[in-house]
C-alpha positions in Angstrom: -14.8 5.1 16.6 -12.8 1.3 17.0 -10.9 0.6 13.5 -13.5 -2.2 11.6 -11.1 -5.3 10.4 -12.1 -7.3 8.3 -11.5 -11.1 9.0 -9.5 -12.3 6.2 -8.8 -15.7 6.5 -9.8 -19.2 7.8 -7.7 -20.7 11.0 -5.8 -22.5 8.6 -4.0 -19.0 8.3 -3.4 -18.5 11.6 -1.1 -15.7 11.9 -0.8 -17.5 15.1 -0.5 -21.6 14.7 2.3 -23.2 16.2 4.2 -20.0 17.2 5.9 -20.9 20.5 4.5 -20.0 23.7 7.5 -17.8 24.3 5.0 -15.7 21.8 1.8 -15.7 23.7 1.6 -12.5 24.6 -0.3 -9.7 23.2 0.7 -9.6 19.8 1.7 -5.9 18.0 -0.6 -4.8 15.4 0.4 -4.5 11.9 -1.7 -2.6 9.8 -1.5 -2.9 6.3 -3.4 0.0 3.6 -6.3 -1.5 1.8 -5.2 -1.8 -1.8 -6.0 -5.6 -2.9 -8.3 -7.4 -1.8 -8.1 -8.8 2.4 -7.5 -12.3 1.5 -5.2 -11.4 -1.1 -3.4 -9.4 1.7 -3.4 -12.0 3.8 -2.1 -14.7 1.7 1.0 -12.1 1.1 1.5 -10.9 4.5 0.8 -13.4 7.1 3.6 -15.7 6.3 6.5 -12.7 6.0 5.0 -11.9 9.9 4.7 -15.6 11.0 8.5 -15.6 9.9 9.0 -12.7 11.9 7.7 -13.6 14.6 9.7 -16.7 15.2 12.9 -15.2 14.2 12.8 -11.8 16.3 10.7 -13.0 19.3 8.2 -10.3 18.6 4.5 -11.6 17.6 2.6 -9.6 15.3 -0.9 -9.8 13.9 -2.0 -8.4 10.7 -4.8 -6.0 10.7 -6.6 -4.5 7.4 -9.6 -2.6 7.0 -12.5 -2.3 4.0 -11.2 1.0 2.5 -7.9 2.5 2.5 -9.9 5.5 4.1 -10.4 3.5 7.1 -6.7 2.3 7.4 -5.9 6.3 6.8 -8.9 7.1 9.9 -7.0 4.0 12.1 -3.5 5.6 11.5 -4.7 9.1 12.4 -5.9 7.5 15.9 -2.8 6.0 16.4 -4.7 2.3 16.5 -1.6 0.5 14.7 1.6 -0.7 16.4 3.8 -0.7 12.7 1.9 0.3 10.1 2.3 -0.4 5.8 1.5 2.5 4.1 2.5 5.2 2.3 -0.4 7.9 3.7 1.1 8.6 6.9 2.9 11.9 5.4 -0.6 13.0 5.1 -1.4 16.0 7.9 -4.0 14.4 9.3 -2.5 11.0 9.6 1.0 12.5 10.7 0.1 13.6 14.3 0.3 9.8 16.0 4.8 10.4 14.5 4.9 7.1 12.5 8.8 6.5 12.2 10.4 4.6 9.0 12.1 2.2 9.4 12.2 0.2 6.4 11.4 0.4 2.6 10.8 -2.4 -0.2 13.7 -3.1 -2.4 11.4 -2.9 -5.2 11.5 -0.1 -7.6 10.3 2.8 -6.7 6.1 3.0 -7.9 4.9 6.2 -9.2 1.0 7.2 -10.1 0.1 6.6 -13.4 -3.0 7.6 -15.5 -4.0 4.7 -17.9 -6.7 3.2 -19.9 -7.4 0.5 -22.1 -5.9 0.0 -24.9 -8.6 -0.3 -27.2 -9.8 2.7 -25.6 -10.4 6.2 -28.0 -8.8 8.3 -25.2 -5.2 9.3 -26.6 -3.9 12.2 -24.3 -5.2 13.8 -20.9 -6.9 16.6 -22.4 -9.4 14.1 -24.3 -10.6 13.0 -20.6 -11.8 16.5 -20.0 -15.0 16.4 -18.8 -15.3 13.0 -18.3 -15.6 10.5 -15.1 -12.5 8.9 -14.2 -11.4 6.3 -11.3 -9.6 6.2 -8.4 -8.9 3.9 -5.2 -10.2 6.9 -2.8 -9.5 10.1 -2.1 -6.8 8.7 0.5 -5.0 7.1 -2.0 -1.2 8.9 -2.5 -0.2 8.2 -6.1 -3.8 6.3 -7.0 -5.5 9.8 -6.1 -3.6 13.0 -5.1 -0.2 13.0 -7.4 -2.7 12.5 -10.4 -5.6 14.5 -9.5 -3.2 17.2 -8.6 -1.8 16.9 -12.3 -5.7 17.4 -13.8 -5.9 20.0 -11.7 -2.2 22.1 -12.8 -3.8 21.2 -16.9 -7.2 22.4 -15.9 -8.9 19.5 -17.1 -11.9 18.9 -15.3 -13.1 15.8 -14.9 -15.5 13.8 -12.2 -14.2 11.8 -9.4 -15.3 7.9 -9.2 -14.3 5.8 -6.7 -13.3 2.2 -6.1 -12.3 1.8 -2.8 -8.7 0.7 -3.1 -6.3 0.6 -6.4 -7.5 -3.6 -7.2 -11.3 -2.1 -7.5 -10.6 0.8 -9.5 -8.9 -1.7 -11.7 -11.9 -4.1 -12.0 -13.6 -1.0 -13.2 -11.7 0.2 -15.1 -11.6 -3.9 -17.0 -14.9 -3.7 -16.9 -15.9 -0.6 -19.2 -17.4 1.3 -15.9 -14.5 4.1 -16.0 -12.5 5.4 -19.1 -9.6 5.9 -17.4 -8.1 5.2 -13.6 -5.8 6.9 -11.8 -3.4 3.8 -10.5 -0.6 2.6 -8.8 2.3 1.6 -10.9 3.1 -1.8 -9.3 0.2 -2.7 -8.5 -1.5 -2.2 -12.1 1.3 -4.0 -13.8 0.8 -7.0 -11.3 -3.1 -7.0 -11.8 -2.9 -6.2 -15.9 -0.4 -9.4 -15.5 -2.9 -11.3 -13.4 -6.2 -10.3 -15.2 -4.6 -10.4 -18.5 -5.4 -6.7 -19.4 -3.9 -4.8 -21.9 -4.0 -1.2 -21.0 -1.7 2.3 -21.9 -0.5 4.5 -19.8 -1.3 8.1 -21.0 0.7 10.5 -18.3 3.1 8.9 -15.6 4.8 11.0 -12.3 8.0 10.9 -11.2 9.4 7.9 -8.6 8.2 7.8 -5.5 9.6 4.8 -3.1 7.5 2.5 -2.5 5.1 2.0 1.1 7.2 2.0 4.4 7.3 -0.2 7.4 6.8 2.3 10.3 6.6 2.1 13.8 4.3 3.9 16.5 6.6 5.6 18.9 5.0 4.3 21.8 6.6 0.7 21.1 9.8 -0.7 22.7 13.3 0.7 20.6 14.0 -3.0 21.4 11.5 -4.7 19.7 11.5 -1.9 17.0 14.8 -2.9 15.9 14.4 -6.9 16.1 11.3 -6.4 14.0 13.7 -4.2 11.4 16.6 -6.8 12.2 14.7 -9.6 10.8 12.6 -7.7 7.8 15.8 -6.2 6.4 17.8 -9.7 6.8 14.9 -11.8 5.8 16.2 -12.2 1.7 19.5 -13.5 3.1 17.9 -16.7 4.7 16.9 -19.4 2.5 13.8 -19.8 4.4 12.8 -16.3 4.7 14.3 -16.1 0.6 10.8 -18.9 0.1 8.7 -16.9 1.4 9.2 -13.5 -0.2 9.2 -15.5 -3.7 5.8 -17.6 -2.3 3.9 -14.6 -1.6 5.4 -12.2 -4.3 4.0 -15.4 -6.5 -0.2 -14.6 -5.2 0.1 -10.7 -6.3 2.5 -11.3 -9.3 5.1 -9.1 -7.5 8.6 -9.1 -9.6 12.1 -8.8 -7.7 14.0 -8.1 -6.2 12.2 -9.0 -2.8 12.9 -8.3 0.9 13.4 -4.9 2.2 16.0 -2.4 3.2 16.5 -0.1 6.6 15.5 3.5 5.7 13.9 6.3 7.6 11.6 9.4 6.8 14.6 11.1 5.1 13.6 8.5 2.2 10.4 9.9 2.0 11.3 13.8 1.7 9.1 14.0 -2.0 5.8 13.2 -0.6 6.2 15.6 2.2 7.1 18.2 -0.3 4.3 16.8 -2.6 2.0 17.8 0.6 3.5 21.3 1.2 2.5 22.1 -2.5 -0.3 20.4 -3.9 -3.6 22.0 -5.3 -6.0 18.8 -4.2 -8.0 19.8 -0.7 -9.6 16.6 -0.8 -7.6 14.3 0.5 -8.9 12.1 3.1 
């Protein structure tokens, strides 16, 4: 089944508006894991990808699915040429062999189990038998890591899913769930944007933020061109302006930009999947 891609913006946001004729070739798909709304994701990534296309001569086209499980299914089928996701290390999505080429300069992310500041829940054990929210079964720090913690502590919770990170955060804000498993950085940005006060009940070790990876079918010259431009983007005044503008949209904190990276930097993801007690990760 073909990946269902959401139409995210009108023509005013078209990635290829004004791109030189030299880039008129079929663009490479650039998949982004569904964490935020399609509009916010497009507003963040489209200016960055347009910059890379102009500077590198390698055309890129943003692809967003409705949910993280749909994104994982597309990764497992090898549909994306480039992908921004930390779910490529799942056994089910590792078959295409995506290779990490870059990681964000931003601080590491962690799994958190959070509740509202005025909640009666004070510790994880208070959640025994309760409904706890998660983005989806495909979320690494939003589901797999916190659910693994619950299982190791023998705390039984009933999962409720919000589709993506901000979906379940919205349910937490609305009081539809008493607590939620979240990505620490996405939670912090969402809370700042929505004026939401919350408490962290538990936090995991740090994991490098979502990597940018390339499918092994791509020409090495094109992969290297994209890697080079993204790695040097924050050193160029125009690139810095775009990174800062995109960051403001989602309340992202500095530092901005990307660093060259490899699979080795993500060893704790791979180690986690080897030992986790969670068996229903999608």
